[in-house]
N, C-alpha and C positions, 0 to 999 in steps of 0.2 A: 878220423874221418867225423866233421861234426854232425850232430842230431841236429835238424832242422824240426822247430818248432812253433806253430803261429798261436797266437794269443788273439782269441774270437769270441764274439756273442754279436750279433746284427742288432742288440739292443744299446744304447747309449748309459752310459754314467754307471757301469758295475764295475768299476776299476780294471779295465782292461790296461790299460798305458801304468797306472800303479806296478800293477802286477808284474808287465814286462819290464818297466824301469827295476824294479824292486828285486826280482828274482835274476835277471840276469847279473844286478851288483854283488848281491849275494854269491851267486854261484863264484863271481870274478874274486871275491874275498878268498873262496874257498881252493882260489889257485887256478882256477879252469878258465881256459882262455873264449873269448865269449864275442860275438859278433850280434850287433840290433839293426834289425832294419823296421825304419820307419816307414810304417806303408800307408799311414793315413794325413791325407790333405790336409788338417787342421796344422799337426806338427807337434801336438805336444809332447811327444815323448823327447822330441829334437830340443824342446823348449825344456822339458823338465831335467834335462843334463845341460843346460846352459849352452845348447846349440844355436847359432842362429840361421840367415841363410847363407848358403854356400853352391856355387855353381853346380860342382858335381854333388848333385841330390840324385834319389832314387827315381823322381819323374826322368832328369835328363837321361840316367843310365838304363832306364826301362827303354827310352825312347832312341838309344845308341847315338844320343847328341853328348856323352860326356863318358869317361870312364868311370867304372865302378869302383871308387876310392875312398875307403872307409876313413871316418875320422879318430884318431885315438883318445877316448875320454879321460882314460886313468888305467892304471896297470891293469893287464888283460881284460880292458873293455873297449871296444871300437864300437862305431854309429855310422851307418848309412843316414843322413837325414831327409828330410821330406820340404815339401812345398806346398803350397795352394794348388799349382798348375798341375797338381797329381789328380786332382777332381776331374780334370778333363781328359786323363789319360782314355775313358772309354768310350769317349768319339771317336777322338783320333785314331783311336787303333781298331775302332770296330771292322772295318777289311782286312784286316793283317793276317796273315794265314799264320795258325800257330801261337796266337795271339796270348793264351794261355798259359804258355810255356815262358812267356818272357822272362819272369824273376826266374824259374829254374834255372835256365841258361845262364845266369848272372853268378849264379850261388856254385853252381857246379866247380869251377876252377879253383873257387880260394877254401871248398869245405875242407883241404886238407890242414888249412890251417886253425882251425878252430876246434875247441870242444863244442860248444854248443851255437848254434845260432836261432835269436828269438824273434820273430816277426811281429810289429804291433798293428793289428790290423784296422782298418776303419767300421765305425758300426753299421756296415750295412752289408750285403750279398750283390754283389755286382763282378766286375771283369777285375779289381784289384783284389778280393778276397777271394775268385779263381784261384790267380796266381800265387797267392799266400799257398793255399790248399791243396797246389798241383805243385808246389816246391817242396812243402814239408812232409816231414816224417810222422808225426803226430801234433795233435792241437789240444789246447787247455781251454774251459769256457770259465770263465769268472763269471759269479751271477749272486746277485742280491738275494736276501731270505725272504723273496715275497713272493707269494702266487703268482702274480702277474709276472713276474719276472722268470718265473721257470717255464709258465704257458709258452715261450714262443721257443724254446729250446728244439723243440720235436722239428719247427722248420730247417733250424740248422743242421739238424740230423738228419736230418731227409737230404739235404744237398750234399752235405759229408758222404753220405752213403752211395748218390750218383759219383760224385767225384772219384770215389772209392772201385766204382765198378769200370766207370769211363776213363779215368785217365792218371790216377794215382794208384795204384794197387796196395802199394805198402800203407797208405795213410790209415791212421787209428787215432780215438781219443785217449790221450794221455791221461786227462784228469779234468776234474770239475771243481773249480774253488769257491766256495761263499765266503763273501768279503761283506763289510762292511755287518758283521755280526756280533750280536749281543746275546748272551746266554740267560738275560735276566727275560728276555721277551719270549712269551708263548709262541707267537707265531713264528720268530727264528728258529725254533726248538722243532716246531713242525715242519717245519720245511726243510731243514737239515736232514730230518729222518724220511721227507720225501725222496730227496734226493739220494739219499744212501741205500734206501730200498730201490729206486729205479737203476740207479747206475750202476749196484752190485759190485763195490770194489772199485769206483773209478771215483768214486768222490773223496776227496782228501782229507784227512784227520784234522790237519791243521785248518783252523779259519783264521780270517783276519779279522779283527774287533773294530768297531769303530774308533777313528784316531785320528785326532785335528791335526797332528804331526805331517800325517799322511798326503792332506789336504793340501796344509800350508810349503810341503818342500819342492813343487816345481816352480813357485813365484820367486824361489829364491836362487832357481838352475843347479840343485842339488837334488842327488838320490836319499832315502829317507837316513842311510845310515853313517852318511856326511851331514847331513842336515839336524837328527835327533839320534843318536846311537843309543840312546836308552829308551826309547818311546815303545809304546806298546807293539807299535807298527813294525819299528825296526826287529823287536823280537819276533812277532807272528811272521815276517817274513824270511828272516834265517830260519825258522822252524820249518816253514813250508820248504827252502832249499834244500835241505837238510833231508826233508820227506822225500822231495824229487829224488836227489840221488841217494838214496837207498833204494829207489825203483829201479833205478836204469841198469840193466844187463852188462 
């Protein structure tokens, strides 16, 4: 049965989509069967994998207007794409009973088909994020090595705590990942130490270095392993995948 993991941070530009795409691809290369769910109306994850508009997208599925039909991207890796209409979901489902369980109900019938399901969340804490955290087992927080970036983590932690107590008792933090990291910068090392002390074993030892290939790959509609397999970005996300798998029971 699949382990469901949300990649989430209410702050944009921290590497959520890059992490979701790269970790999922690395897992698939390791022989794990992975499903990706693009839960961001900007559809950056879908575009990063070369997937355009599809009628059977996550918005239509959440509204029960189409079937939940993942698209096979490559061997062991499938995707349910997003669309701009997803941004209207919160208003449209405002009076829908059990609206926080819409995604969970979609994933339950397919959990046995995958080893991991990764959800790329939008940079906000609303109904869409609530659905992700209600459906998942754990969540990963990508964070930039800046003090302003980590200050917002307390708000996300509070939301997760409430969801755990009221909606999803199995929810827990999988890990915190530092992206766009440079060992040469004192600030980055200071923030790394602060996060290590605060999260007590939940901070990944792997850091994702600043790497131009990670920024270029989405425009080619390719993951980092197909776009630049020898890049620092590919090396770092492969290390993250190995560390992630070593912590799975």
